[in-house]
N, C-alpha and C positions, 0 to 999 in steps of 0.2 A: 504492499499500500504505501508505505514510505516513497519506492522508488518510482512507484507511478506520480504521485503528486509531483515528485523532483522532474518527470520528465513533463508532464502536462504543463508545468508552469516554466519552463526553461528552454522547449524547445519547438515553440509553434511558428517562429519566424525561420525554421530552418531548412525548409522547403523537405522534408522528410515524408514519406511513403504515407498517406492514410492510414494504412491498416494497422500500422505500428499505434497510432492514437486510438484503435480501434481496441487492440489487444488490452492498452492499459485499462480502458472502460469495463472491459469483459471481464476483466481481472477486479475491479472493483465491485460490478455487479454481483459476480460471483463470492466474493467475501461477505458482501451485505447479507446475500441470501443464505449463506451458510450461517452466519453469526445469527440471523433472527431464526432459523429453524432449530439450532441448536440453544437457542436462550442465550448465547454468551454476548456479555456488555464489557467490552475493555475500555479502558481509560486512553481514549486515542484526541490527538488532534483534529477531531471533525471536521471544526469550521475549515480549517486550511484544504481539506478534502472538498468540500461543496463549493469552495471559493474558485478553487483549480479546476473543478469540471463547469463552473459556471463561466469563468474565464476564458477558459479554453474555447464555450459555445460564441461569446461576444468578438472573439477572434475570428472564430470560422465563418459569423456572418459577415464580419466587415470586410475580411480580407481571404476569403476562401481560396483565392489564385495562388496565395503566398504555400495553401498546404497542395504538396504533390498528391494526386486523387491516387494514382498509381492502381493496384487491384482492388482497391475498394472507392466507394463513390461517397462523395463529398456527405451526402444524404443518410447513406449509411451511419457516417461518421456522427450526425446530427442525430440519428434514431437512437442511437447507443446514449449520446450527450442525454437523451429526453426520459430513455427507460430509466436509463441509472438514476436518474433526480425522481422519478416517477416509484421507482422502488424503494430508495431511500425512506421517502413519505409515508409511503403504503407499512414499511415495515418497522418505524421511526421505535414503535413501543417495543419491539421486539430484540432489539441489538443496541440502543442507545444507553449510555450508561447512567443518565438521569435526567429528570425533569427540565432541568435548566439547557442542557444538548440537545432536547427535542425541541424546545421553544428556539433555540437557537436556530435548528434546520428552517424551521417555516418562515423564520425572521430571513435567513436568506433567499429560501424562495419567493416570499415576496418583494424582496430587494432586486429579484432578477426577473419579476413581471415585465418590465418593457422589451425585454431580449425574448423571454418568451413569446409574448403575443406577437411576436414577428413572424414567428414560424407559423401562424395560421394562414398567413397570407402566399404562401411556398405551394408550390406545385406538386411538390411530392411528399408533402404533409400527411398524405394518407397512410404512407410506410409508420408513422408515429401517430397516427392522431386520435386514438383512443389514451395513452400516455399523454398527449399532452393536454386532452380534454379533461383527464383527471386532475392533473396538476393545477391547471388555470381556474377549475373549480373551484379548490382547495385555496388557492392563491386571493381568488376572488373574491371570497367569503370572508378573509381576513382584512383584505384591504377596505371592505365594507367597514367592520370592527374598529379599523383605526383611524377613519376620517376625524381629525381634530386631534390625533394626537401630536405635540409639540415639537418632542424631542426622542431622540432612541432610546431614552430610559423609559419616556411614557408608553413607547410602542412595544418594550420587551413587558413593561406590567400589563399591559391589555393583552398581549398574545400569551401571557402565563397566566391570567384569569380565566380566558377562554380554552384553551387545551387544558387546564387541570379540571377543569369543571366537565367539559365534554368531549374531552380527548381531539384529536385531530379533525378537523371537519374533514368528512366524507371517506374516510380511509376506512370504515368498517366493511362497508359493500365492494370495497377492492377485492380483487384477486392477488395472494400476497405468492406467485408463483414466479418463479424464474422465469423470465421473458425466453421466447422462443425464437429470437430473429438471428440469434446466432448460429450459424451450422457448425456441426463436429470438427470440422478442420480447425476451424477457427478458435474455438475453446481448447483443442488441443496445441495450438499457439500460444492460448492465455495460460494454459498450464506449464509453461515453459516458460513464461514471461519473467519469472523472480529471478532466472536462471540470466537469461542474456540481458534484459535491459539495464542491470548496474554498467555494466560493460559497454551498451551502447551509450548510455549516459555519458559517461566519463569519454567516450570517444566524440561526442558533436559536440561537449562543450569547452575543447581547446580554445584557449583567449590568447590574443595577441596585444602586445603592450606597443602602440604606436609611436612613431619618432615625433611624429608632430605635437607641438607643446599646446595645450590647453591652458588652464588660468593659472596666474601665477597667487599662491596664496597668502593671505593679509594676518588672519589669525584665529583662534580658537580658544573660547574662554566663558566667563558668566558673570554673574552681579553679586554684590555684597549685599544688597536689598534681603532681607531686612535683618539678617541672620546676625550682623556684626554688632547689633544693639543688646543682643542676648551674649554672644561669644565671648565679649569683652570683659564680661561678668566672671568667667571661667577663670582656673588657674593660668599663670602665665606660662607653666610648662604646656597645657594643653594647648594655649594660644599659638604657642611657638611651634607645637607638632602640628597643628592644623595650617599654618600659614608655610609650612613644608609639605603637608599633604597636598596644598593646593597649587602651589607656586614654584617648586622647586623641580627638576628633572628626575630625582627619585619618586617622586609625586605624580601629578598630574602635568606636570610640566605646561600649565597654560602661557599662553603667549597673549590674552587680552583678560582685562579685569575691569568691572564698568561699578565705578563709583556711584552710589545715590545720593545726589548734594539734595538733602533734605529742605523742605519747605516749612518746617517748624512742627508737625504733626496736628494743628487746630483741627477740630472736629474729628478726629480717627480716634474710634474705640478699642484699638489693638495697641497697647503701650508699644511694643516692639515693631510695629509698623507704622510709629511717629517718629521719625527722624527730626535731630534738632535743626536748626538753622545758625548760620553766621549773621543772618540779617538781624537788625535792630531798627533802625530806620534808613533812611536815605542818606549813604555815605557814612552810617555808624555801624560796627561790625563785632562781635563777640567771638573773637579768635581762639577762644579755649571752647568753642560749642562743638560738637561731635567727634570729641575724642575717642568714641568706639570704632565710627566709621574710617577716620584717620588713621587709626592703629592698623587696619587692615589692607588699607589704601597705602602704607607706608612699607609694609611687610611685602605687598606684592612688589614697589619699586626695589626695594633694597634687595628681593631676590630676582631681580633682572627684568620681570617682565615687561615686553617691550610696548606695548599699548595700552595706554590706562586712559578712560572716559568716564567724565562725568556727566551724569545724565537725570534729568529734573522730571520728576513726577506731577509736582508742584512748586509753582514759585511761591515765594512768602507771602505774607496774609496782604501787604498792599496793593497787590498785582493781580489779586483775584475779586471777583464781581461780588461774594459773598464773607471777604475777609476771613476765609476758613484755607484750610490745607487741602479741601475735597469738597466735591457738590456744587464747585461755582465754575466759572468762566475766566477767561484772561481779560483782565481789565483793558479793554481798548483805550489808546491814550498814555499809557503807562510802558510803551516798547522801549522809550531811552531809558528810563529808570530802571526795567528790570535789566538793560542789557549793561547799565553801568554795575549794576549786582553783580551780574555772572562776572563779567571782565575783572573788577575788584577781587573776587573769590579766587578766580584763576590766576590771578597775580600773587596773589596771597601764597596758594598753595604750590604756584612754579617756582617763584621768586625767592619766598621766605623759606616755606619749607623743602624747597628740592626736591619737589615731587613732579616727574615730567608730564603731564597730561597731554594726550594727543589729540584728544578730541570731546565735542560737547557736544549733547542732546539737548537741545533747550524745552523740549515738550515731548515726554514719553508717553505714546498711546493718546493723541489729545483727541482721540473720538470721544472719550469717554470722561465725567468728571469724579467718577465710582462714587458717586453721592447715591440717596442723600444723607446730610449728618445726621446722626454720627454713620462713618463710614466705616470700612474695613481696612482702609488705606487710605495713602495720599491721592489724587487723582486732579486734573485741571483741566477742562476741556479748552482747547483753542481750534476755535472752526476755520475751515479752510479759508475763508476769506479773512483771515487774520494773522496766519502763518506768516506770509510773505512779509508782512510790518514788524512780526517778533523777530525774525531771524534779521532781517535789516537793522533793527535795533542794537541785536546783541553782537552784529558784527561791525558796525561802526564804533562801537567801543571795544572792541577788542583791538581793533586799529588803532585807536586812542591810547590804547596802552602796549603796543607792539608787539600784539598775540598772534596776530590773523597769520602770520605765517609758523607758528607753533601751535597753534588748535585750530583742528578743523570742524566745521559745522556738519554733525549728520542730522539728517530729517527723512521722514518726520515720526518714523517709528509707529506708524498705524498699526492697528492691532490684527489687522488682514487683510491679505494681497487684494480681494474685490475690492475693500473698501478705498484701500490706497489707489488703484487705478481707476476708479471713478472719481475720485478728487483732486489728483495730482495736476490736470490741465487746469485748474482754477487758481492756483497758486505757484507751482514750482517753475515753471518756466520765467518768472518775476525774478527769481534769486538763485538761477542756476550757476553765475559765477560766485557766488556766497556759499554754496553748499559743497562741502568735498565729496561726499558720501550719501547716497540714498538708502537709509536702511528700514525695513520692516521688519514684525513680527508674522507668524505663521498658524496664530490661532483659527483659521477658518482650515488647518489641515489638508493643504492642496493638494489635489490629485497632481500629478506631472504635466498634464495638458493644462490646467489651471497656472500652475507654476511658471510652465513655460511662456504663456501666455503674459502675466504679469512680467517677466522679465524683457520678453520681446515688447511690450509696451513701452517698457521704460526706454530700453534701447532707441525706440522711434521718437521720443521726445527729448531724450539727454544722452544723445549717443556717446558720451566723453566720461560718463559717469558710471560707477560700480554699484552693484545693489548687494547689500548685505542683511543677512538673516540675525538680527540680534536680539530676538527672544522668544522663545516658547516655552511649554512645559505641559504638564497635567494632561497624559492622555494613556490609558491603562490599555492595553491589549496584546495583539499577537506579535512575535518577535519578528514576521515581516512587516510589521507596520501595516498592514492591509486594512486594518479596521479602526486606524486612527482618527481619534476624533476627543475633543473636550469631554473630560470626565475627571470625575472622583476615584479615590482608591489609591492604594498605596503597593507598589511592587518593586521589592528589591532583587528578584530572580534575575537569572539571565535572560528571562523572556525582556523583563523591563528594559535591562540594559541593551539588549537587540534592537528591542522597539523604536529607541531614540537613535543607535547608530544607524539605524536602518533610513530616521528622517534627516540626518547627517550626510551621508549619502546621497540623497536627494537633492539636499543642498549644493553639495560639491559637483556629483557627477552629472545629474538632470539640468539644473539650473545655471551649473558651470560657477554659482558665486565663491568667492574668494574669502569669505568670512562666516565661521556661526559660534553664537553666543546663545548658552543654554539661559535660562532667567534666574534662578538663585540655586548657589553653588552648594547652599546649605537649607536644612530645613527644619524645624520642630513637628511638622503635620504627619507624623509617623502611626497616628492612629490606635496606640496602644500604649501600654505601660510597660516600659522596659525592664524596669525590676519588680515588678509583679510577676511577667511573663518573659523571662529572658530569651525566650525562643522568636518571640513575635517579632523582632527587628528583621527577622529570615522569611516571614510568610507572608503574603500575599492578605491584604485586607480592604473592605469597601470603608471604613473610616477616615483613614488618610488621604496624603495627596503625593502623587508623584510629581514634586515641585522641589527636587534636590539631588543633589548625588550622595551628600553627607547627612545623616541624621542626627538629631539628640533630643533628650529628653525634653518635653515641653515644661514639667514640672522640676527643673533642676536646680529651681533655686529653695523651692519647697525640700526636695529629697535628696541636697547633695550629689547628685547622679551628673557627674560631669564625661560622660564617657560619649565618645564621637562613633558612630555606626556606619558604616560605609558599603554601600549597597553595590551590586554586579554594573549600575550605570555607571558608578564611578569608576570600575576597573576596564568598561567599553572605552568610556574618556579618554581614557589615560594612553590607548592607543593613539588617538585622534591628537591629545595633547603633545605627546611625545614625538609624532613622528609626522604632523603636518604642520609646519612651523612659516613665519612670514618668510617670505621670499621663494620657496622653495614650490615646486611647479608640478602640476598634474599633467599624466598624460592618458589621454585616452584608452581605454580596453576593450576592444573588436571580439565577437566571436561566444559572448558567454552572458546569460541573462544573469549569473551570478554577481552580488555587488563587491567589485573590486576596485579598489582605488588606488592609483601608480602615484605614487610621488617621487621626486627626484631632488637630489639636495647636489652641493658640489661633490660629494665624495659617495654619496649612495643613492640606491633604488630600493622606497621601501612599498610592498604591497599588502593594502588591508582589504581582507575578505571577510563576506559576514554569509555562514550558515545559519540561514534561521529556520531550520527543519531539524528532523530525527535520525536522520539517517547519513551516516559519514558519505561524503564524494572526495574526487580526485580530480583535480582540473589540471590537464597539462599547461602551462604558460611561457610564451615565445617571447622575444623581443623585436620588434621590426627592424630594428639599428642593430644589424649583423655585427657591425664593428664594434660593438660596445661587448666588452669586457665584464665579467660578472662573477663575483665568488659569495656563496651563500655564507653571512656571517652572524645573524641571529635569527630568532625566531621566538614570537611569544603569544601566548593563548588567553584567551578569558573563555570560561565556560561554565557549565554549571559548577564544576568542582575544581576550576583552578581562578587563580587572580593574576592575570599577566604572567602566567607562568611559561619559563623557558621549553622550548619543545624541539624535536628534531628538525634538522635542517630539510631543505629540499634535494631530490636530486635530480642533476643533469643528465637527460636520455635524449638524444637523436636531436639537439638545440630544444628542450623545453624542458621547463626546472617543472617538477610535479609537487603541485601544492594539496597538501592533505588538508580536508575541511572536515574536523570534528563535528560531530552531530551539535547544535544550537550552540555555537560558538563565534567570537571574531577572533581571525589569527594574523599576525603580522610578519611577514618576512623581510628581514634587511639585508641586502646585496650590497656590497661594498664594489667601488668601481678599481676595477685592476688597471694601472696604466702601464 
């Protein structure tokens, strides 16, 4: 089954004979039928299976000319897909391990409704008419029940309620028999599939690192909001250890750190999320404020983090319409005063504290005020028609301090790509000469197509500006991130680590962006009590949040627990922090759908590869530049049982390096250039 999922996911564009896909689908149907007959309920990544089958159908309908029809027609392949899905729904109560797994299966079928509806129009649909009819009958029933459900969580609640009460709609009268479409010769082929498919998978996924250079990297990092307010009260030994864990090469080796330039926290109900401000009144400052934030900013500078950014969630009270640090709007007419405050503050940090701030974000997520008061955090709405004036005000005061060539302005850090794309035209062209880089967040968790649409749009209106991904968090789901979405929950496991590593790969490989920042590097939103239940820090729960790499006890002040809890996300991030450095160059990789990031420095080539699935696989990788002489030097792996562990080196054979990808893992291979 694992092999079949891998094959369906990774070989659609390889122009392989359609009979091989039919063989995979036959294996899946035969397995499902056997499990329900024997009432065997195995814990398995069933969602990955349903998505792989549905993705195959989507691909075939859109690009069936890419699949070589060979000895089996495309319609036969489609028939196999329909019958596999129909059999799964009909037999769900007999083989799926839990009610939640049944709910998820139905949810995936409902999501696939538009694709399945297309099949009704095909001339050959008679070959699978009954299975399609049965599937759509079930789907359309639940679509009716789901009208008005406003979120994925609400959808799942409705589905769970309906299925728990009445079972899956329409399956009680459905035949639970193995479909008879497949003839004996193909069944015989399917029986041997698990023998030859792994070999075939290896052969067709040979990859080539191209000589052509893609982008030059700028940085990998995260922010100091809001944990520095808590961690400053930890013992000095813990603070030093934490600084090393984040900023040294023995730790994450981050090349970017975002310092939250606080607005004073007025109106914020959570003390840890109410950063102090230096601002007292126009031209008057309290430079002793925010010792906690400055401690970790200085720690980053002392450990050589090359890019330090100051970002603003809210301006101080004199520059917001409600005089608070949240729930208000930037006060029009105060742009010059706000710019003076920013320039004075940066001048103090850079020239008095000798901390080299590289970038300033004058409004972070300006699309929201995070109100009403009392608020959970700072926030200041800055409307699209205000943004150019704010940037002009800040830039002019940076010039007056002689900082315009030291500190670049990044904007506008909109919370999602769709919103940014709709608003840029109204203000960005007015200040392109003053904006150093265009930053965005990805809280819409974009598809590849939507991400590329955004990047290409920015290129059309600002061809000389880069786009950077500067904030994301809070998604819990599959290791391959196919179900990425805004959601609560805490996942310290390898699944959670690979989930965000896959999203990093999307920013670097698909969007070809040069920079990636996660949201908060630390979080107290662990969702459990580590002292009362020490094992909970390593277990998934629905009460916490996936908004940190390292976690700490929210009750540290009462119980004296100053421990730091590292997640698998920390260890997967270390691969990027250690090997994706400013000035390093990405090379595209052809010939495989496996996520492989190829990174060149002056002396090395590093290959970072994700295997999000439960089956080990081997990928032969060659380099297009045949004059390049490489020697395997080091290899590191993070998996369910390993944390950036040294592993065996790849073997060179017939011009290709054999890369072994362990199940559900991220591996980095480092090659030294031999002169």
